[in-house]
N, C-alpha and C positions, 0 to 999 in steps of 0.2 A: 502496500500500502502505499506507494510514493506521495510525498508532499511535496510541490515544489515552490519556491517564491522564486517570483522574477520581477525583475525590475523593469516594465515595458517602456520603451522608449515611444516620445511623442510620434504621430504614425504608422503605430502597427494596430491591424484590426486582429479583434480575437477570435480568429479560428486559425487552422491550422493548414486550409485548403490555400493555394497559392492566388493572390491577389494580381491582378496587371498591373497596378500603378501604387501598391504598397505593399510594404512588409509585412510578414504574416509570425504569426506564435512560430511557426516551423522554421525559422529565421534564427530563432533564439533558445528552444527548448529541441532536443533529438528525442526524448523520453518517448519512446510508444505506450500509445493506449491512456494518456493524462489528458484533461480535460478542464476548461479556467472554473473555478469556483465564483459568480460571479461574473462579468466585464465589465472592463472602461471600455470608453470609444475609442476610436482611432487619435482622436484631437485630444486624450487623458494620457498622463503618463505615470508611472508610480509603480507600487505594490501589488501585484496579483500572483493570486494561491492556486496553482495544478494540482490535481490528483485524478487516480484511477475509481475513486471511492464515492459515493455515489451518493451516500447516507452523510459522509462528513463534507461532500459538496454543497448538501441543503442547508446543514448547520452554520456554516460558512455565508452562505448566500441567500436564505431564504429571509425575509423581515419577521416571519413570527421568533425566530430564535434572538431576534435582537441585538446582535453584534456590531458592534459600530465600527462603520469605516471612516477614517479621520481624512480629511483632506487640507488641503494648502492648496486655496483660490487666488488667483492676481485676477483683481475686475477691475473695471474701469469705472472712475469718478471716486467717490468718497464718501462710502455710507458712515454713518451717523450710528449713534446709542439705538434709537426708535426701528433705524432700519434692521440693526442686529437684531435684539426685539423680534420684529416681526418674523425673520426665518426661525430665530427659536421657537417663536410658538407655530408654526410651520404657516407655509407658505399656497393659496388656492391656485394653482396649476390648470385648472380648468376643468381637467380629467380627473383629477385627484386635489388633496390637500396633503399635503407631505405631513409625516409625521414631527411632532417637536424633535427639536435637535439643540445640539451647543453651537457657539456661533461665538467668534473674538474676530477683535482686529488683531494681527501679526506685524511686528518688523519685517522688512523683507528678510525671508532666511539668505542666511549666506553662507549655510550647509546647503543649498540647493546648486546640484547640478547647471549648464545654462542650456538653455533648449534650443536643439538645431533643430527648423530653422531657429534663428530666434522670433521673439512675440513681437511686432509691428506696434509701434506706439505713436500716439499724436498729441504733439507738443503740447498743447492748450489742456489737454486734459490730463487729470494727477488718474495715477494707478495707484491699489491699496489690496493690501492679502489679509484674508481673510481664511481663519482654521475654522473647520466647519467639523463636524462628529455627526453621523448619520446611522439610523438602524435598518435603514429601507437600502435602496440601490436601484430605483427601478431608471430606464434610461436617458440617460442627461438628465438626472431630477436636479445635482447640484449648478448646473450651467442654465436650467430652468426656474430656479429656486433664485437665483443672484440676478438673473436678466429680469422676473416676474415684480425687481424691487426696483429696476432699474440701476442695475449696474452688473452689465455683460462683462462676461468670465474672459475673461483672456486668457490665462494660465490656470491648469485643474492637475495635481499632481496628489496622487493619492498617498498619502505616509505614511499609513499604517492599518493595519485591518486587526480588532482586537487589542491583544496584549504587544502584535508583532510589530515593530518599529521599522520600516526602511533601511534609514543610518544606521541602527544597533545588530541589523543583520550585513549591514558594509559593502550595499550591492550597488553599483555603477548600472547606469543604462543599459542594455540588454545582459545584467548579469544576473544568473538565478544559483540558487542553492537548494540543495536535498535539507529537508530538517529531519528530525527524527521520526522515523517510524514508529516507533513504540509507545510513541506517545505524544502523537500528532496536535493532541487538543492541549496541550499544559501553555505554548504558547497562544492559545483562542482565548481566554478567559473570555466569560462575557460578561461587558460591563454593565 
């Protein structure tokens, strides 16, 4: 029962089959029979877990298990305390209301690797970093949440899943590590 942590690079799609214009997981992982436990869209980067154990996939990815996924989002604009409170309460996204989450402003992270290609900035509009911890993980959820409040996400990095932290794992973009198969849930405590 392998459990693999991958730092998914920007532009990589969360599938193993090849794509005409983008890298796929097969470009980074050669272990047969593993699948992502949850997904990151191609424009997002960071921690992705892969396993061949369906029950473990469900415990990691399904919202009913309330396993927190931790993100750093660089957004366009300057959110205020009221905006963070709105994120934390849950945001009406039209087709559903996001669950309550944790949201806080953070300083621009010095530990984060440079993105390739770099984010395009507009000189007259400031950018801000937000740390978000959510227990869901629906399609483009964090991006939709920040955009609904008027702060489009420019860069989105998943920095942790449960107690696993991409920096503690020491993974650069494209690198992966096998986690101990005998106790894979030890590093994924429910928060």
